[in-house]
N, C-alpha and C positions, 0 to 999 in steps of 0.2 A: 910880283903877284902879292896882292894883299888878301890873305884869308880868302881866297875866293879858289872853289875847286876847280879842277880841270873840265870837268862839265859845263860848270857855270862860264868858264872861260870861251868854252867852242860855241855853247849857244849864244854868246855875245857876238861871235865872227859873223860878218856877212857873207851869205851863200853865193857862190857865183859860177861861172864854168870855168873850166880850166883853161886859160888864154893859150897853152900849148896846143890843146885840142883846137881850137879856134883857127890858129895859126897853121896847122897840119891839114885841117880840113880845106883851107884856102889852097894852102900850095897843092893839094892834091888834085883840085879842079883846072888848074893851069897845064897846059902843053909842056910835057916833061923836057922837052928841048929847049923851052925859055930859061935862060938865067936869073938868077936873083938878083936885084938891083942893091946899091948900096943902102939905101932907106930900107928895104926889106931885110937885109941882114941885120942893120942895127934894129929893127923891131924884133926879130928871131934873139937877138942879144940880150935884149930888155925882156922877152919872155922868159928867156933860160934864166935871168937874174931873179925875176918875179919867181918862177919853179924852185930855185935855189933858197931863197927867202921863205916859201911855204914849208921845204922839207925842213930847213932849222925851226921854224916856227911847231911843227909837229913833233918835231924830236924834243921842244921842251915841254909841248903838253904831255906827250908820251913819259918823261922823267918825273915831271909833278904827277901824273896818275899813277906811276909805280910807286912812289912816296907814300900815297895815301893808304891808310891802315882799312882791312876789310870790314864791312858793316853789313848787318843784315837789312834786307827791303823791307820795308812796312808793306809793300804791295808787288803781288806778282803781276808781272806783265801778260797778257792774253800771249797764249801759245806756250808757255812754260809749263 
């Protein structure tokens, strides 16, 4: 991290749908009696790995965010 705030880092990230949600939705559409194939198990494992990486990234962002000193805002967002 080179002098970038956690907010700047989050803004730079790409926005996407959680792949675990997409996989769960796909599995819910199938008949419960069908077993998972080896390829589907591999895909689920890859998605779990992606989820673990996301959690680690969020924890790093949170750690960086907590270290920031509090500062007053120059503008008040609508609704506050």
